[in-house]
N, C-alpha and C positions, 0 to 999 in steps of 0.2 A: 799727869792728867788721866782722867778716866777714859775709857774707850769712846763714850759718847762725846766727851769734850774734845777728844782728838778728832773725831769725825766732823764735828762742828768747826773746829779750827781749820782742818783741811779744806772744807767747803768755803769758809770765809777767805782763806788764803788764795784760793783759786778764783773765786767769784766776786769778792768784796774788796779785798786789799788793794787791787789795782786802782779802784776808784778813789781810795783814800790816799794812795801814794802819788797819784797824778799831780796834785798841786806842787809837790816837791820833786817831781821827776828830774828836772834840770839839775837841781842841787845834788840829788842822789847820784845822778850820772857823773857829774863833775867829781864828787867825792870818790866814787869807784875808780875813775880814771886816775885821780891823784894817788890813791892807794896803790894802784898797779905801778905807776911811775916810781913811787918811793920804794916799792918792793924790788923793782928792777935795779934801782940805784944801790940798794943794800946788797943784792946778789953780786953786783959788779965789784963791790968792795972785797969780796972773798967769801969763802965757804962759811966761816963762823958768823959774820954779820948776816949773810943770807939765811942761815939756819935760824938765827935769833929772830929775824924778821918774819919768817914763816911761823915760828912758834907764837910770836906776838899776834900775828894775824889770826891764828887758830884760837887763841885765848879770847881775843876781841869778838870773834864770830860766836864763840860759845856764850860769852856774856850777853851779846846782843840777842841771841836766840832765847835765852832764859828770860831776858827782859821783855821781849815780844810776847812770850808765852804768859808771863805774869800780867802784863797789861791786858791781853786777851781775856784771861780768866777773871780779872777784875771787872772788865766791861761786861762779861757774861753774867757775873754775879750781880752787878748793878741792874742789868736787864731783867734778871729773874726776880730781884727784889721789887723792881717797879711793877712787874707783872702781878705780884701778890697784892699790890696796893688797890687794885681794881675792886 
């Protein structure tokens, strides 16, 4: 992302995302709790399953972060294109 896109993203993350996440807050909260429970269960199985679980978590977080960024940039691009239609 460019510096301007990053600034807009950070603003949106802080001021706008909560409004759009609100309808799904309960489901997101439950998913986070379940992920934490599953992580604890993997760690309880031993060092290797715990390490694998942490690596999986990291990879999923990385993937989700890039997907969020791509969706944000797509929305920004749509907004800019719509602004040019005036």
